[in-house]
N, C-alpha and C positions, 0 to 999 in steps of 0.2 A: 939293399938290406931289406931282409924280410921283416914285415910288420909284426909287432908283438901281439900274441892271442889276448883277446880280452878275457877278463875274469868273469867267472859266471856270476858273481855277486854284482858286477857293475854293469853287465850287459842285460838288456831286456830281451826276453824271448819273443821272436815275432808272433803276433796273434794272441797272446795271453790276455792283453787288457780287452781285447774285442770279445774274447770268450767270456770273460768275466761279466763284461756288460751285458752280453746276450743272456747270460745265466741270471742275472738280477732281473732283466726285463722278463725273461721267462717266468720267474717266480712270481714277479709282480703281476703279470697278466693272469697267471693261475689263481692267485689270491682275489684279484678283482672278479674273475669269472665265478669262483665260488661264493664270494658275497653277493654278487649280482643274482645268482640263482637263490640264495637264502632270502634276499629281498623280495624276489618274485614270489617266493613261497608264503612269505608274511603278508604280501599284498594281494591275497587271493580275493577274487571277486566275492562280494558277500552273498550273491545268489548262489555261487558254487558252494560257499561254506554252508548255507541253510540246507542245500541239497544234501550235502554230505551228513550233517546232523540228522536230517529227516531219515536218510537211509539208515544210520546208525540206530535210531530209536525204533525204526520198523522192525530192524533185525533183532533188537534186544527186547522190545516190549510188545510185540504182537500177540503174545499168548493172553495178555490181560483182557483184550477184547474179543478173543475168539473162544473163550471158555475158561480161562483160569479163574477169573473173578466173577463169572456168571453162575446163578444157581436156577435149577429147574423147579418150578412151583406148580402145584395143582390148586387152582383157585375154584372154589365151590360156592355157588351162589344160586338159590332158588331152583335147585334140582339141575343146574347147568354146571359143567365143568369146563374150565379153561386151562390148557398147558401153557405155561409162559416161562421164558428165560429172562431173569432180571438180575441186575448187577447187585452183588452183595453189598456194596458200599452205598446203595440208596436207602433213604429213609422210609419209615412207614407212611410218611406224608406223600412220598414219591409213589410208593405202591398203591396208595388210595387213588392218585390220579390215573394210574394205569388201570385200576379196576373201573374207574369212571369211564375210561375210553372203551373198555370191553363190554360193560353191562348198561351203561347210561345212568348209573346210580351215582348221584352227587356225593362228593366225599363227606359233606356234612350229614348225610343220611346213612352212611355206612358204619357198621360195627365190625371190625376186622378181628378175627380171633386167630391166635397162634400160641398155644400154651397160656391162654388167658387174653386179655385185651391187648392187641398190637400197639405199642407206644409209637406215636407219630414222630418224635424227636430222635429216635435211635435208629441205627442202621440195621440191615438184616443181618449182617455179620456180628454186631454187637449182641443181638438176641439169639445168635446160634442157630440161624435157618440153614438147613441142609438140603442137598438135592432130593426131590421127591417129596418135600414137605407140603402138607395140606393146609391151605389158608381158607378159613370158613369165613364167609361174608353174610351178614344180616342187614336187611333194610329193604325199603320199598321205593320205587321210583315216584316221582311226581304224577305221572299217569296212572300208577297203580292206586295211589291215594285217592285220585279224582274218580277212578272207576269204582272204588269202594263207596265213596260218598254220595255219588250221584244216585244210585238206586235207593239209598237210605233217604235222601231228600224227597226223591220221587214218591217213595212209599209214605212218607209223612203228608205229603200233599194229597195222596189218594185217600189216606185216613180222614183228613180234614174234609175232603169232598164227600166221603161217605157220611161223616157226621152231620154235614149241611143237608143231605137227603133224608136223614132220620126224621121220622115224624115228630111233632111237639111233644114235649115231656108229658103234658096233661093228657095226651092220648095214649100214652103207654100203660099197659096193664097194671103195672105195680102202682101207678099213681091214681088210675081210674077207679080203682076199688075205693079210695079215700074220697076222691072228689064227687063220686057219685052219690055220696051221702048228702050232698048239698052244702050250702052255706050254713055255718053255725049260728044258732039264733042269737048268741051273745057275743058274736064277732064285733070287733071295733069298726066304727064307720070309716069309709074311704073317701078320699078326694082325688079325682082322677085329674092327671095334668099338673099337679102341684107337688113340690118337694118341700117337706117339713123336717124340723129337728125332732130328734127323738123325744117323746114325752118323759116327764119326770116319773110316771107311774109305769108298770110292767105292760108289755103289749100281751093281751090275752085273748081269749076266745078263739084261738086257732087249734088245728089238728096236727098230730105227728103221724108217722107213716103206718101206725096201727090203728088210727082212727080216734086216739085219745086225746083229750084236751091237753094243751101245752101253753105256757106263757114264757115269754122272754124278758129277762131283766138284765139291764145293762150297768154293771158296777164299774163305772169310770174310774173311781178313786182306788180300786183294787185291780183294775185292768182285767176284769173277768165278765164272762157271759153266764148267766145263771139260766139254765133251761129246767123249767119246773113242770112236773106232771102231778098227778094226784098221789102217786106212789113216793116220789122222791124228787130232789132237786139236785141237778149235777152243775158243779161250779167249775167252769172251764177257762183256763187262762187264754186271753185273746190272741196272745203271741203264739199259741199252738194251733190255732185254726189256720189250715193252709190256704183255704179259698172259700169264697161264698158265690154261689150261682143262684139265679133267679129267672123266671119265666112267668108272663102273664097268664092267667088262668083263661082258657078260651070260652068266650061268652061272658066272662066277668073280668074283663081287663083291668078293672080298678082294684083287683086283688092279684096277688102273686103267689106262686108256690116257691119255696126258698130252701137252699141246702147249705149246711156248714160242713166243711170238710174237716173232720177231726183226726184223719190219718192219711197215709199215703196213697189209698186207692179210693175208686168210687164207692166202694163197699163201706167206706167209713162215713159216707154222707149222713147228716142227720137232716131228714125232711121236715119242713113245717109248711102247712098249707093255710091259705086265706090270710096272707099277709097285706095289711093295707098299703096300696101302692105309693102313697105319700112318704112312707118311711123307708122304702127299699134302698134308696141311695144313701140315707143316713146310717142305715145298719151296715151297709158295706163299708162306708168310710169309717165307722167306728171300730168294726172288727179288723180291718186291714191295716189300721194305724193312723188314719186322718182325723180322728175325733178330736174334739176340743171342749172344754168345760163350757156349759151354756149357763 
């Protein structure tokens, strides 16, 4: 008896389960392979990542360092010209440092001009500096200052040396014509080597530069010096007298010739001759502000 055929619904086709399992395994392996690749991509070495970023920045931003944000300047100082490329986003203070490196001129001694005084806190972009702009710099280096002052000081020393070589005042022609008249007959007596206070009476019996008689009265309560001659009396505020100079008269050292500086130059000196030596220091102290009531 022949066996009955099995129904398609009841019989399993050979190999179907195996193919299904292989298909599932195949899909699973593919999924794991894609996941593994994605994971590796996320787990990129940091050094490789930095390299990638660096390459991207170089390719995208290189222009900013090679000219895009640079400006060409002409810096002019002390008849010298410097062609400089400088970043637009640098400040005026940064530019001063650059000028220092070019010229040796310290920033504190620079006056930088671009459409007026260059502000240190603003950038070149903010003040609208453009290519070819001229930047004027005014100032002197420390060496320049020293070079200017040294000859001046040397000149002053030479002048002092010349003054020391000058002959005594009493030998000069303008004074000789008065001193050659000799000592006045009514001159006040002198005491050599002694310093005395001013007397309460005027100092009299002296000559002025014309050879006329003159007397000196010190009005302490009015802070005035009265210079009296036969013709008139001049009342001079002591505070207006710039200086007092004196020198012993050669051959008569117990008397001095004395000058009161009434103006800014030597031409304003008022000369008095045959001043008793014991009063010379008191006169200087009184006129120059060291006097006191006696």
